All heavy atoms as a GROMACS GRO file, in nm:
protein
  611
    1MET      N    1   0.288   0.492  -0.748
    1MET     CA    2   0.329   0.539  -0.618
    1MET      C    3   0.215   0.608  -0.543
    1MET      O    4   0.236   0.663  -0.439
    1MET     CB    5   0.447   0.634  -0.633
    1MET     CG    6   0.570   0.570  -0.695
    1MET     SD    7   0.620   0.414  -0.620
    1MET     CE    8   0.692   0.470  -0.469
    2ALA      N    9   0.096   0.601  -0.597
    2ALA     CA   10  -0.018   0.662  -0.529
    2ALA      C   11  -0.042   0.600  -0.393
    2ALA      O   12  -0.098   0.664  -0.306
    2ALA     CB   13  -0.143   0.649  -0.616
    3VAL      N   14   0.000   0.478  -0.375
    3VAL     CA   15  -0.016   0.410  -0.246
    3VAL      C   16   0.050   0.491  -0.136
    3VAL      O   17  -0.003   0.506  -0.028
    3VAL     CB   18   0.044   0.268  -0.252
    3VAL    CG1   19   0.044   0.205  -0.115
    3VAL    CG2   20  -0.031   0.182  -0.352
    4PHE      N   21   0.167   0.548  -0.165
    4PHE     CA   22   0.242   0.620  -0.064
    4PHE      C   23   0.192   0.763  -0.045
    4PHE      O   24   0.200   0.815   0.063
    4PHE     CB   25   0.390   0.626  -0.101
    4PHE     CG   26   0.454   0.492  -0.099
    4PHE    CD1   27   0.497   0.433  -0.215
    4PHE    CD2   28   0.470   0.423   0.020
    4PHE    CE1   29   0.556   0.309  -0.214
    4PHE    CE2   30   0.529   0.299   0.023
    4PHE     CZ   31   0.572   0.242  -0.095
    5THR      N   32   0.138   0.824  -0.151
    5THR     CA   33   0.102   0.965  -0.141
    5THR      C   34  -0.017   0.989  -0.050
    5THR      O   35  -0.031   1.097   0.004
    5THR     CB   36   0.074   1.025  -0.279
    5THR    OG1   37  -0.032   0.953  -0.340
    5THR    CG2   38   0.198   1.023  -0.366
    6SER      N   39  -0.104   0.889  -0.034
    6SER     CA   40  -0.223   0.913   0.047
    6SER      C   41  -0.226   0.830   0.175
    6SER      O   42  -0.328   0.824   0.240
    6SER     CB   43  -0.348   0.885  -0.036
    6SER     OG   44  -0.352   0.749  -0.071
    7VAL      N   45  -0.118   0.769   0.212
    7VAL     CA   46  -0.116   0.680   0.328
    7VAL      C   47  -0.156   0.753   0.456
    7VAL      O   48  -0.227   0.699   0.538
    7VAL     CB   49   0.022   0.613   0.344
    7VAL    CG1   50   0.035   0.544   0.478
    7VAL    CG2   51   0.044   0.513   0.233
    8TYR      N   52  -0.115   0.878   0.473
    8TYR     CA   53  -0.144   0.949   0.597
    8TYR      C   54  -0.262   1.044   0.588
    8TYR      O   55  -0.296   1.108   0.684
    8TYR     CB   56  -0.019   1.024   0.645
    8TYR     CG   57   0.090   0.927   0.683
    8TYR    CD1   58   0.200   0.909   0.601
    8TYR    CD2   59   0.081   0.852   0.799
    8TYR    CE1   60   0.299   0.818   0.636
    8TYR    CE2   61   0.179   0.761   0.834
    8TYR     CZ   62   0.289   0.746   0.752
    8TYR     OH   63   0.386   0.656   0.786
    9ASP      N   64  -0.326   1.053   0.471
    9ASP     CA   65  -0.444   1.138   0.458
    9ASP      C   66  -0.564   1.069   0.520
    9ASP      O   67  -0.584   0.950   0.501
    9ASP     CB   68  -0.476   1.163   0.310
    9ASP     CG   69  -0.373   1.250   0.242
    9ASP    OD1   70  -0.294   1.314   0.313
    9ASP    OD2   71  -0.371   1.252   0.118
   10PRO      N   72  -0.646   1.143   0.593
   10PRO     CA   73  -0.767   1.080   0.645
   10PRO      C   74  -0.861   1.046   0.530
   10PRO      O   75  -0.857   1.108   0.425
   10PRO     CB   76  -0.826   1.188   0.736
   10PRO     CG   77  -0.766   1.316   0.689
   10PRO     CD   78  -0.632   1.281   0.629
   11MET      N   79  -0.942   0.946   0.548
   11MET     CA   80  -1.037   0.904   0.445
   11MET      C   81  -1.146   1.010   0.433
   11MET      O   82  -1.230   1.025   0.521
   11MET     CB   83  -1.097   0.770   0.483
   11MET     CG   84  -1.200   0.719   0.384
   11MET     SD   85  -1.130   0.664   0.228
   11MET     CE   86  -1.056   0.511   0.280
   12ASP      N   87  -1.143   1.086   0.325
   12ASP     CA   88  -1.246   1.187   0.306
   12ASP      C   89  -1.363   1.127   0.226
   12ASP      O   90  -1.358   1.014   0.179
   12ASP     CB   91  -1.190   1.313   0.240
   12ASP     CG   92  -1.136   1.289   0.100
   12ASP    OD1   93  -1.170   1.186   0.038
   12ASP    OD2   94  -1.061   1.374   0.052
   13LYS      N   95  -1.468   1.203   0.212
   13LYS     CA   96  -1.590   1.154   0.148
   13LYS      C   97  -1.564   1.111   0.004
   13LYS      O   98  -1.614   1.006  -0.040
   13LYS     CB   99  -1.698   1.263   0.152
   13LYS     CG  100  -1.831   1.220   0.100
   13LYS     CD  101  -1.934   1.330   0.111
   13LYS     CE  102  -2.066   1.284   0.055
   13LYS     NZ  103  -2.168   1.388   0.063
   14GLU      N  104  -1.485   1.188  -0.070
   14GLU     CA  105  -1.458   1.155  -0.210
   14GLU      C  106  -1.383   1.021  -0.222
   14GLU      O  107  -1.417   0.938  -0.306
   14GLU     CB  108  -1.376   1.266  -0.276
   14GLU     CG  109  -1.348   1.241  -0.423
   14GLU     CD  110  -1.268   1.353  -0.487
   14GLU    OE1  111  -1.263   1.463  -0.430
   14GLU    OE2  112  -1.209   1.329  -0.592
   15LYS      N  113  -1.284   1.001  -0.137
   15LYS     CA  114  -1.210   0.874  -0.140
   15LYS      C  115  -1.301   0.758  -0.104
   15LYS      O  116  -1.294   0.652  -0.166
   15LYS     CB  117  -1.092   0.878  -0.043
   15LYS     CG  118  -0.979   0.965  -0.087
   15LYS     CD  119  -0.869   0.962   0.016
   15LYS     CE  120  -0.764   1.066  -0.012
   15LYS     NZ  121  -0.663   1.069   0.094
   16LYS      N  122  -1.384   0.777  -0.003
   16LYS     CA  123  -1.474   0.671   0.039
   16LYS      C  124  -1.571   0.634  -0.073
   16LYS      O  125  -1.597   0.517  -0.099
   16LYS     CB  126  -1.550   0.715   0.164
   16LYS     CG  127  -1.621   0.605   0.235
   16LYS     CD  128  -1.670   0.653   0.369
   16LYS     CE  129  -1.724   0.535   0.448
   16LYS     NZ  130  -1.757   0.572   0.584
   17GLU      N  131  -1.625   0.735  -0.142
   17GLU     CA  132  -1.716   0.711  -0.254
   17GLU      C  133  -1.645   0.635  -0.366
   17GLU      O  134  -1.703   0.542  -0.424
   17GLU     CB  135  -1.772   0.842  -0.307
   17GLU     CG  136  -1.874   0.905  -0.215
   17GLU     CD  137  -1.918   1.044  -0.261
   17GLU    OE1  138  -1.868   1.094  -0.365
   17GLU    OE2  139  -2.002   1.104  -0.191
   18LYS      N  140  -1.522   0.672  -0.397
   18LYS     CA  141  -1.446   0.603  -0.500
   18LYS      C  142  -1.423   0.457  -0.463
   18LYS      O  143  -1.434   0.368  -0.547
   18LYS     CB  144  -1.310   0.671  -0.526
   18LYS     CG  145  -1.318   0.797  -0.605
   18LYS     CD  146  -1.348   0.764  -0.748
   18LYS     CE  147  -1.348   0.891  -0.829
   18LYS     NZ  148  -1.407   0.872  -0.960
   19MET      N  149  -1.390   0.432  -0.337
   19MET     CA  150  -1.367   0.295  -0.292
   19MET      C  151  -1.494   0.212  -0.303
   19MET      O  152  -1.491   0.098  -0.347
   19MET     CB  153  -1.313   0.295  -0.149
   19MET     CG  154  -1.170   0.343  -0.141
   19MET     SD  155  -1.105   0.340   0.026
   19MET     CE  156  -1.096   0.164   0.054
   20GLU      N  157  -1.606   0.270  -0.262
   20GLU     CA  158  -1.733   0.199  -0.270
   20GLU      C  159  -1.773   0.174  -0.415
   20GLU      O  160  -1.822   0.067  -0.449
   20GLU     CB  161  -1.842   0.276  -0.196
   20GLU     CG  162  -1.823   0.276  -0.046
   20GLU     CD  163  -1.916   0.371   0.027
   20GLU    OE1  164  -1.996   0.441  -0.038
   20GLU    OE2  165  -1.907   0.377   0.152
   21GLU      N  166  -1.749   0.272  -0.501
   21GLU     CA  167  -1.784   0.262  -0.643
   21GLU      C  168  -1.703   0.153  -0.714
   21GLU      O  169  -1.754   0.085  -0.802
   21GLU     CB  170  -1.759   0.398  -0.709
   21GLU     CG  171  -1.790   0.405  -0.857
   21GLU     CD  172  -1.759   0.542  -0.914
   21GLU    OE1  173  -1.755   0.641  -0.836
   21GLU    OE2  174  -1.737   0.550  -1.035
   22HIS      N  175  -1.577   0.136  -0.673
   22HIS     CA  176  -1.488   0.041  -0.741
   22HIS      C  177  -1.446  -0.074  -0.651
   22HIS      O  178  -1.340  -0.133  -0.671
   22HIS     CB  179  -1.364   0.115  -0.791
   22HIS     CG  180  -1.396   0.224  -0.887
   22HIS    ND1  181  -1.434   0.200  -1.016
   22HIS    CD2  182  -1.399   0.358  -0.872
   22HIS    CE1  183  -1.458   0.314  -1.078
   22HIS    NE2  184  -1.438   0.412  -0.992
   23GLN      N  185  -1.531  -0.109  -0.557
   23GLN     CA  186  -1.495  -0.209  -0.458
   23GLN      C  187  -1.453  -0.342  -0.521
   23GLN      O  188  -1.359  -0.406  -0.474
   23GLN     CB  189  -1.611  -0.231  -0.361
   23GLN     CG  190  -1.574  -0.318  -0.244
   23GLN     CD  191  -1.681  -0.315  -0.136
   23GLN    OE1  192  -1.788  -0.262  -0.157
   23GLN    NE2  193  -1.651  -0.373  -0.024
   24GLU      N  194  -1.519  -0.382  -0.629
   24GLU     CA  195  -1.486  -0.510  -0.691
   24GLU      C  196  -1.346  -0.511  -0.752
   24GLU      O  197  -1.287  -0.617  -0.771
   24GLU     CB  198  -1.590  -0.549  -0.796
   24GLU     CG  199  -1.593  -0.462  -0.920
   24GLU     CD  200  -1.669  -0.329  -0.905
   24GLU    OE1  201  -1.727  -0.304  -0.798
   24GLU    OE2  202  -1.668  -0.251  -1.002
   25LEU      N  203  -1.289  -0.396  -0.779
   25LEU     CA  204  -1.155  -0.387  -0.837
   25LEU      C  205  -1.044  -0.368  -0.734
   25LEU      O  206  -0.927  -0.380  -0.767
   25LEU     CB  207  -1.149  -0.271  -0.937
   25LEU     CG  208  -1.240  -0.280  -1.058
   25LEU    CD1  209  -1.232  -0.152  -1.139
   25LEU    CD2  210  -1.205  -0.400  -1.143
   26LEU      N  211  -1.080  -0.337  -0.610
   26LEU     CA  212  -0.979  -0.302  -0.511
   26LEU      C  213  -0.876  -0.412  -0.487
   26LEU      O  214  -0.756  -0.384  -0.475
   26LEU     CB  215  -1.044  -0.262  -0.378
   26LEU     CG  216  -1.115  -0.127  -0.380
   26LEU    CD1  217  -1.183  -0.102  -0.247
   26LEU    CD2  218  -1.017  -0.015  -0.412
   27ALA      N  219  -0.918  -0.537  -0.479
   27ALA     CA  220  -0.823  -0.646  -0.456
   27ALA      C  221  -0.723  -0.655  -0.571
   27ALA      O  222  -0.602  -0.669  -0.550
   27ALA     CB  223  -0.895  -0.778  -0.438
   28ASP      N  224  -0.773  -0.642  -0.695
   28ASP     CA  225  -0.683  -0.647  -0.811
   28ASP      C  226  -0.590  -0.527  -0.814
   28ASP      O  227  -0.472  -0.539  -0.849
   28ASP     CB  228  -0.762  -0.652  -0.942
   28ASP     CG  229  -0.834  -0.784  -0.961
   28ASP    OD1  230  -0.790  -0.886  -0.902
   28ASP    OD2  231  -0.934  -0.786  -1.033
   29MET      N  232  -0.642  -0.410  -0.776
   29MET     CA  233  -0.559  -0.289  -0.773
   29MET      C  234  -0.449  -0.302  -0.668
   29MET      O  235  -0.333  -0.266  -0.694
   29MET     CB  236  -0.647  -0.166  -0.746
   29MET     CG  237  -0.742  -0.137  -0.861
   29MET     SD  238  -0.874  -0.020  -0.818
   29MET     CE  239  -0.783   0.129  -0.789
   30LEU      N  240  -0.484  -0.354  -0.550
   30LEU     CA  241  -0.384  -0.373  -0.445
   30LEU      C  242  -0.280  -0.475  -0.489
   30LEU      O  243  -0.160  -0.454  -0.470
   30LEU     CB  244  -0.452  -0.419  -0.315
   30LEU     CG  245  -0.359  -0.447  -0.198
   30LEU    CD1  246  -0.278  -0.324  -0.161
   30LEU    CD2  247  -0.438  -0.498  -0.079
   31ASP      N  248  -0.325  -0.583  -0.550
   31ASP     CA  249  -0.233  -0.685  -0.600
   31ASP      C  250  -0.135  -0.626  -0.700
   31ASP      O  251  -0.013  -0.649  -0.692
   31ASP     CB  252  -0.312  -0.800  -0.663
   31ASP     CG  253  -0.225  -0.916  -0.701
   31ASP    OD1  254  -0.154  -0.970  -0.614
   31ASP    OD2  255  -0.226  -0.954  -0.820
   32LEU      N  256  -0.185  -0.546  -0.794
   32LEU     CA  257  -0.099  -0.483  -0.894
   32LEU      C  258   0.000  -0.387  -0.829
   32LEU      O  259   0.119  -0.388  -0.861
   32LEU     CB  260  -0.184  -0.409  -0.997
   32LEU     CG  261  -0.108  -0.333  -1.105
   32LEU    CD1  262  -0.024  -0.427  -1.189
   32LEU    CD2  263  -0.204  -0.254  -1.191
   33ALA      N  264  -0.048  -0.308  -0.734
   33ALA     CA  265   0.040  -0.212  -0.666
   33ALA      C  266   0.151  -0.284  -0.590
   33ALA      O  267   0.268  -0.243  -0.596
   33ALA     CB  268  -0.041  -0.125  -0.571
   34ILE      N  269   0.117  -0.393  -0.522
   34ILE     CA  270   0.218  -0.467  -0.447
   34ILE      C  271   0.319  -0.531  -0.543
   34ILE      O  272   0.439  -0.530  -0.517
   34ILE     CB  273   0.153  -0.573  -0.357
   34ILE    CG1  274   0.075  -0.504  -0.246
   34ILE    CG2  275   0.258  -0.667  -0.297
   34ILE    CD1  276  -0.010  -0.598  -0.163
   35GLN      N  277   0.272  -0.585  -0.654
   35GLN     CA  278   0.364  -0.643  -0.753
   35GLN      C  279   0.459  -0.536  -0.807
   35GLN      O  280   0.579  -0.562  -0.825
   35GLN     CB  281   0.286  -0.707  -0.866
   35GLN     CG  282   0.219  -0.836  -0.827
   35GLN     CD  283   0.136  -0.896  -0.939
   35GLN    OE1  284   0.143  -0.852  -1.053
   35GLN    NE2  285   0.056  -0.995  -0.906
   36GLU      N  286   0.407  -0.417  -0.834
   36GLU     CA  287   0.492  -0.308  -0.884
   36GLU      C  288   0.596  -0.269  -0.779
   36GLU      O  289   0.712  -0.246  -0.810
   36GLU     CB  290   0.406  -0.187  -0.922
   36GLU     CG  291   0.320  -0.208  -1.044
   36GLU     CD  292   0.402  -0.222  -1.171
   36GLU    OE1  293   0.502  -0.150  -1.188
   36GLU    OE2  294   0.365  -0.307  -1.254
   37LEU      N  295   0.553  -0.259  -0.653
   37LEU     CA  296   0.648  -0.225  -0.546
   37LEU      C  297   0.754  -0.333  -0.530
   37LEU      O  298   0.870  -0.304  -0.504
   37LEU     CB  299   0.572  -0.204  -0.414
   37LEU     CG  300   0.484  -0.081  -0.408
   37LEU    CD1  301   0.397  -0.084  -0.283
   37LEU    CD2  302   0.568   0.046  -0.412
   38GLU      N  303   0.714  -0.458  -0.547
   38GLU     CA  304   0.809  -0.569  -0.537
   38GLU      C  305   0.914  -0.557  -0.649
   38GLU      O  306   1.033  -0.577  -0.626
   38GLU     CB  307   0.734  -0.701  -0.547
   38GLU     CG  308   0.821  -0.823  -0.525
   38GLU     CD  309   0.741  -0.952  -0.532
   38GLU    OE1  310   0.634  -0.955  -0.596
   38GLU    OE2  311   0.788  -1.049  -0.474
   39GLU      N  312   0.869  -0.524  -0.770
   39GLU     CA  313   0.962  -0.507  -0.882
   39GLU      C  314   1.058  -0.390  -0.856
   39GLU      O  315   1.177  -0.399  -0.884
   39GLU     CB  316   0.887  -0.486  -1.013
   39GLU     CG  317   0.822  -0.612  -1.067
   39GLU     CD  318   0.922  -0.723  -1.092
   39GLU    OE1  319   1.028  -0.698  -1.152
   39GLU    OE2  320   0.895  -0.837  -1.049
   40ILE      N  321   1.006  -0.282  -0.802
   40ILE     CA  322   1.090  -0.167  -0.770
   40ILE      C  323   1.196  -0.208  -0.668
   40ILE      O  324   1.314  -0.172  -0.681
   40ILE     CB  325   1.006  -0.049  -0.717
   40ILE    CG1  326   0.922   0.010  -0.831
   40ILE    CG2  327   1.093   0.058  -0.654
   40ILE    CD1  328   0.816   0.108  -0.785
   41ALA      N  329   1.156  -0.283  -0.568
   41ALA     CA  330   1.250  -0.327  -0.464
   41ALA      C  331   1.359  -0.416  -0.522
   41ALA      O  332   1.475  -0.409  -0.481
   41ALA     CB  333   1.176  -0.400  -0.352
   42LYS      N  334   1.323  -0.500  -0.618
   42LYS     CA  335   1.421  -0.590  -0.680
   42LYS      C  336   1.520  -0.514  -0.769
   42LYS      O  337   1.636  -0.552  -0.780
   42LYS     CB  338   1.351  -0.696  -0.764
   42LYS     CG  339   1.281  -0.801  -0.684
   42LYS     CD  340   1.212  -0.900  -0.776
   42LYS     CE  341   1.131  -1.000  -0.697
   42LYS     NZ  342   1.052  -1.088  -0.783
   43ASP      N  343   1.471  -0.409  -0.834
   43ASP     CA  344   1.551  -0.339  -0.935
   43ASP      C  345   1.626  -0.217  -0.883
   43ASP      O  346   1.697  -0.152  -0.959
   43ASP     CB  347   1.460  -0.294  -1.050
   43ASP     CG  348   1.400  -0.411  -1.125
   43ASP    OD1  349   1.457  -0.522  -1.118
   43ASP    OD2  350   1.295  -0.393  -1.189
   44SER      N  351   1.611  -0.184  -0.756
   44SER     CA  352   1.675  -0.063  -0.706
   44SER      C  353   1.715  -0.080  -0.561
   44SER      O  354   1.697  -0.186  -0.502
   44SER     CB  355   1.580   0.056  -0.721
   44SER     OG  356   1.473   0.043  -0.631
   45GLU      N  357   1.764   0.026  -0.504
   45GLU     CA  358   1.800   0.025  -0.364
   45GLU      C  359   1.695   0.096  -0.280
   45GLU      O  360   1.721   0.139  -0.169
   45GLU     CB  361   1.937   0.090  -0.344
   45GLU     CG  362   2.048   0.009  -0.408
   45GLU     CD  363   2.186   0.068  -0.385
   45GLU    OE1  364   2.199   0.155  -0.298
   45GLU    OE2  365   2.277   0.027  -0.455
   46ILE      N  366   1.575   0.109  -0.334
   46ILE     CA  367   1.465   0.173  -0.263
   46ILE      C  368   1.380   0.063  -0.201
   46ILE      O  369   1.333  -0.027  -0.270
   46ILE     CB  370   1.378   0.259  -0.358
   46ILE    CG1  371   1.462   0.369  -0.421
   46ILE    CG2  372   1.259   0.317  -0.283
   46ILE    CD1  373   1.391   0.444  -0.530
   47TYR      N  374   1.362   0.068  -0.070
   47TYR     CA  375   1.285  -0.032   0.000
   47TYR      C  376   1.186   0.034   0.093
   47TYR      O  377   1.209   0.144   0.142
   47TYR     CB  378   1.376  -0.120   0.087
   47TYR     CG  379   1.478  -0.196   0.010
   47TYR    CD1  380   1.610  -0.153   0.009
   47TYR    CD2  381   1.445  -0.311  -0.058
   47TYR    CE1  382   1.707  -0.222  -0.061
   47TYR    CE2  383   1.542  -0.381  -0.128
   47TYR     CZ  384   1.672  -0.336  -0.129
   47TYR     OH  385   1.766  -0.405  -0.199
   48MET      N  386   1.077  -0.035   0.119
   48MET     CA  387   0.987   0.006   0.226
   48MET      C  388   1.046  -0.049   0.354
   48MET      O  389   1.096  -0.161   0.358
   48MET     CB  390   0.847  -0.053   0.205
   48MET     CG  391   0.774   0.003   0.087
   48MET     SD  392   0.609  -0.072   0.072
   48MET     CE  393   0.532  -0.015   0.223
   49ILE      N  394   1.040   0.028   0.460
   49ILE     CA  395   1.090  -0.017   0.590
   49ILE      C  396   0.977  -0.001   0.691
   49ILE      O  397   0.914   0.105   0.699
   49ILE     CB  398   1.214   0.061   0.633
   49ILE    CG1  399   1.326   0.039   0.533
   49ILE    CG2  400   1.257   0.020   0.774
   49ILE    CD1  401   1.451   0.119   0.560
   50ASP      N  402   0.951  -0.106   0.765
   50ASP     CA  403   0.845  -0.104   0.865
   50ASP      C  404   0.898  -0.172   0.989
   50ASP      O  405   0.942  -0.287   0.984
   50ASP     CB  406   0.722  -0.178   0.812
   50ASP     CG  407   0.605  -0.170   0.908
   50ASP    OD1  408   0.579  -0.061   0.961
   50ASP    OD2  409   0.541  -0.273   0.930
   51GLN      N  410   0.895  -0.102   1.100
   51GLN     CA  411   0.943  -0.155   1.228
   51GLN      C  412   1.084  -0.212   1.212
   51GLN      O  413   1.114  -0.323   1.255
   51GLN     CB  414   0.847  -0.261   1.282
   51GLN     CG  415   0.711  -0.205   1.314
   51GLN     CD  416   0.616  -0.310   1.366
   51GLN    OE1  417   0.631  -0.428   1.343
   51GLN    NE2  418   0.517  -0.264   1.439
   52MET      N  419   1.171  -0.136   1.147
   52MET     CA  420   1.312  -0.170   1.127
   52MET      C  421   1.331  -0.294   1.040
   52MET      O  422   1.434  -0.357   1.042
   52MET     CB  423   1.384  -0.188   1.261
   52MET     CG  424   1.374  -0.066   1.351
   52MET     SD  425   1.444   0.082   1.276
   52MET     CE  426   1.618   0.044   1.282
   53LYS      N  427   1.230  -0.331   0.963
   53LYS     CA  428   1.238  -0.448   0.876
   53LYS      C  429   1.222  -0.401   0.732
   53LYS      O  430   1.132  -0.325   0.700
   53LYS     CB  431   1.126  -0.546   0.912
   53LYS     CG  432   1.118  -0.666   0.823
   53LYS     CD  433   0.997  -0.752   0.861
   53LYS     CE  434   0.965  -0.843   0.747
   53LYS     NZ  435   0.824  -0.857   0.721
   54ILE      N  436   1.310  -0.449   0.643
   54ILE     CA  437   1.299  -0.416   0.502
   54ILE      C  438   1.190  -0.501   0.439
   54ILE      O  439   1.186  -0.623   0.456
   54ILE     CB  440   1.434  -0.440   0.430
   54ILE    CG1  441   1.538  -0.342   0.480
   54ILE    CG2  442   1.415  -0.426   0.278
   54ILE    CD1  443   1.676  -0.362   0.422
   55CYS      N  444   1.101  -0.436   0.367
   55CYS     CA  445   0.992  -0.505   0.298
   55CYS      C  446   1.028  -0.510   0.149
   55CYS      O  447   1.024  -0.408   0.082
   55CYS     CB  448   0.860  -0.430   0.318
   55CYS     SG  449   0.818  -0.408   0.492
   56ASP      N  450   1.063  -0.629   0.102
   56ASP     CA  451   1.111  -0.637  -0.036
   56ASP      C  452   1.053  -0.753  -0.116
   56ASP      O  453   1.093  -0.777  -0.229
   56ASP     CB  454   1.264  -0.644  -0.039
   56ASP     CG  455   1.318  -0.763   0.037
   56ASP    OD1  456   1.239  -0.838   0.097
   56ASP    OD2  457   1.440  -0.782   0.035
   57ASP      N  458   0.957  -0.826  -0.058
   57ASP     CA  459   0.887  -0.927  -0.136
   57ASP      C  460   0.736  -0.907  -0.116
   57ASP      O  461   0.693  -0.825  -0.037
   57ASP     CB  462   0.930  -1.069  -0.098
   57ASP     CG  463   0.902  -1.104   0.047
   57ASP    OD1  464   0.808  -1.047   0.107
   57ASP    OD2  465   0.975  -1.188   0.102
   58TYR      N  466   0.658  -0.982  -0.193
   58TYR     CA  467   0.513  -0.959  -0.195
   58TYR      C  468   0.452  -0.962  -0.055
   58TYR      O  469   0.382  -0.870  -0.015
   58TYR     CB  470   0.446  -1.065  -0.284
   58TYR     CG  471   0.300  -1.036  -0.311
   58TYR    CD1  472   0.262  -0.969  -0.426
   58TYR    CD2  473   0.202  -1.075  -0.222
   58TYR    CE1  474   0.130  -0.940  -0.452
   58TYR    CE2  475   0.069  -1.047  -0.246
   58TYR     CZ  476   0.033  -0.980  -0.361
   58TYR     OH  477  -0.099  -0.952  -0.384
   59GLU      N  478   0.479  -1.068   0.020
   59GLU     CA  479   0.418  -1.083   0.152
   59GLU      C  480   0.462  -0.973   0.248
   59GLU      O  481   0.381  -0.916   0.322
   59GLU     CB  482   0.451  -1.220   0.211
   59GLU     CG  483   0.388  -1.245   0.346
   59GLU     CD  484   0.236  -1.244   0.348
   59GLU    OE1  485   0.175  -1.277   0.244
   59GLU    OE2  486   0.178  -1.210   0.452
   60SER      N  487   0.592  -0.942   0.249
   60SER     CA  488   0.638  -0.840   0.343
   60SER      C  489   0.588  -0.700   0.304
   60SER      O  490   0.557  -0.620   0.392
   60SER     CB  491   0.791  -0.843   0.356
   60SER     OG  492   0.854  -0.809   0.235
   61ILE      N  493   0.577  -0.672   0.175
   61ILE     CA  494   0.522  -0.543   0.132
   61ILE      C  495   0.376  -0.533   0.175
   61ILE      O  496   0.332  -0.430   0.227
   61ILE     CB  497   0.536  -0.522  -0.020
   61ILE    CG1  498   0.684  -0.503  -0.056
   61ILE    CG2  499   0.453  -0.402  -0.068
   61ILE    CD1  500   0.712  -0.504  -0.205
   62PHE      N  501   0.300  -0.641   0.156
   62PHE     CA  502   0.160  -0.643   0.200
   62PHE      C  503   0.151  -0.616   0.350
   62PHE      O  504   0.070  -0.534   0.395
   62PHE     CB  505   0.095  -0.777   0.165
   62PHE     CG  506  -0.048  -0.786   0.209
   62PHE    CD1  507  -0.150  -0.736   0.130
   62PHE    CD2  508  -0.081  -0.844   0.331
   62PHE    CE1  509  -0.282  -0.743   0.171
   62PHE    CE2  510  -0.214  -0.851   0.373
   62PHE     CZ  511  -0.314  -0.801   0.293
   63GLN      N  512   0.234  -0.683   0.428
   63GLN     CA  513   0.232  -0.665   0.573
   63GLN      C  514   0.273  -0.523   0.612
   63GLN      O  515   0.215  -0.464   0.705
   63GLN     CB  516   0.321  -0.769   0.642
   63GLN     CG  517   0.269  -0.910   0.632
   63GLN     CD  518   0.129  -0.928   0.690
   63GLN    OE1  519   0.092  -0.866   0.788
   63GLN    NE2  520   0.051  -1.013   0.626
   64CYS      N  521   0.372  -0.466   0.542
   64CYS     CA  522   0.412  -0.326   0.570
   64CYS      C  523   0.296  -0.231   0.544
   64CYS      O  524   0.268  -0.142   0.626
   64CYS     CB  525   0.530  -0.287   0.482
   64CYS     SG  526   0.687  -0.358   0.532
   65LEU      N  527   0.229  -0.248   0.430
   65LEU     CA  528   0.116  -0.161   0.398
   65LEU      C  529   0.004  -0.179   0.499
   65LEU      O  530  -0.057  -0.081   0.544
   65LEU     CB  531   0.066  -0.191   0.256
   65LEU     CG  532   0.160  -0.153   0.142
   65LEU    CD1  533   0.108  -0.208   0.011
   65LEU    CD2  534   0.179  -0.002   0.134
   66LYS      N  535  -0.025  -0.304   0.535
   66LYS     CA  536  -0.130  -0.332   0.634
   66LYS      C  537  -0.097  -0.265   0.767
   66LYS      O  538  -0.183  -0.202   0.828
   66LYS     CB  539  -0.143  -0.483   0.650
   66LYS     CG  540  -0.247  -0.525   0.751
   66LYS     CD  541  -0.252  -0.676   0.759
   66LYS     CE  542  -0.337  -0.723   0.874
   66LYS     NZ  543  -0.336  -0.869   0.887
   67HIS      N  544   0.028  -0.277   0.810
   67HIS     CA  545   0.068  -0.217   0.937
   67HIS      C  546   0.053  -0.066   0.933
   67HIS      O  547   0.006  -0.004   1.029
   67HIS     CB  548   0.213  -0.255   0.970
   67HIS     CG  549   0.260  -0.199   1.099
   67HIS    ND1  550   0.345  -0.092   1.104
   67HIS    CD2  551   0.230  -0.232   1.228
   67HIS    CE1  552   0.367  -0.062   1.232
   67HIS    NE2  553   0.300  -0.145   1.307
   68GLN      N  554   0.091  -0.003   0.822
   68GLN     CA  555   0.078   0.142   0.809
   68GLN      C  556  -0.068   0.186   0.814
   68GLN      O  557  -0.101   0.287   0.877
   68GLN     CB  558   0.144   0.191   0.680
   68GLN     CG  559   0.294   0.180   0.680
   68GLN     CD  560   0.357   0.263   0.792
   68GLN    OE1  561   0.316   0.374   0.818
   68GLN    NE2  562   0.455   0.206   0.857
   69VAL      N  563  -0.156   0.110   0.750
   69VAL     CA  564  -0.300   0.145   0.751
   69VAL      C  565  -0.355   0.131   0.891
   69VAL      O  566  -0.428   0.218   0.939
   69VAL     CB  567  -0.378   0.056   0.651
   69VAL    CG1  568  -0.528   0.072   0.671
   69VAL    CG2  569  -0.340   0.093   0.509
   70LEU      N  570  -0.322   0.022   0.960
   70LEU     CA  571  -0.371   0.002   1.096
   70LEU      C  572  -0.317   0.109   1.190
   70LEU      O  573  -0.390   0.159   1.279
   70LEU     CB  574  -0.332  -0.137   1.148
   70LEU     CG  575  -0.403  -0.253   1.076
   70LEU    CD1  576  -0.347  -0.385   1.122
   70LEU    CD2  577  -0.554  -0.246   1.097
   71LYS      N  578  -0.193   0.150   1.170
   71LYS     CA  579  -0.133   0.255   1.251
   71LYS      C  580  -0.205   0.388   1.226
   71LYS      O  581  -0.229   0.465   1.318
   71LYS     CB  582   0.016   0.267   1.215
   71LYS     CG  583   0.100   0.333   1.320
   71LYS     CD  584   0.247   0.306   1.301
   71LYS     CE  585   0.304   0.385   1.187
   71LYS     NZ  586   0.449   0.376   1.176
   72ARG      N  587  -0.242   0.413   1.102
   72ARG     CA  588  -0.311   0.537   1.067
   72ARG      C  589  -0.450   0.542   1.130
   72ARG      O  590  -0.496   0.648   1.174
   72ARG     CB  591  -0.324   0.548   0.914
   72ARG     CG  592  -0.393   0.675   0.869
   72ARG     CD  593  -0.402   0.683   0.722
   72ARG     NE  594  -0.503   0.591   0.674
   72ARG     CZ  595  -0.547   0.586   0.551
   72ARG    NH1  596  -0.495   0.664   0.460
   72ARG    NH2  597  -0.641   0.501   0.516
   73LYS      N  598  -0.517   0.427   1.139
   73LYS     CA  599  -0.652   0.423   1.194
   73LYS      C  600  -0.653   0.434   1.346
   73LYS      O  601  -0.754   0.467   1.405
   73LYS     CB  602  -0.722   0.295   1.154
   73LYS     CG  603  -0.761   0.293   1.009
   73LYS     CD  604  -0.836   0.168   0.975
   73LYS     CE  605  -0.883   0.172   0.831
   73LYS     NZ  606  -0.973   0.062   0.799
   74ALA      N  607  -0.540   0.404   1.408
   74ALA     CA  608  -0.534   0.405   1.557
   74ALA      C  609  -0.539   0.546   1.613
   74ALA      O  610  -0.515   0.643   1.557
   74ALA     CB  611  -0.407   0.336   1.604
   0.00000   0.00000   0.00000
């Protein structure tokens, strides 16, 4: 659930350094996080909601996360 805990935090120097240090793993880490969120959505009544849309499969969860990141950067 670390994906949710830092969504609204600004990118500080430590986070940026970690991302640069582990850049080759980021795609795999994101993939794993999305798969875990998809499993949570299937097994419970907890869903991500973005623009009044329930995100409960891989593609929609990815789009929800992408939208939140773009909104944060704006």
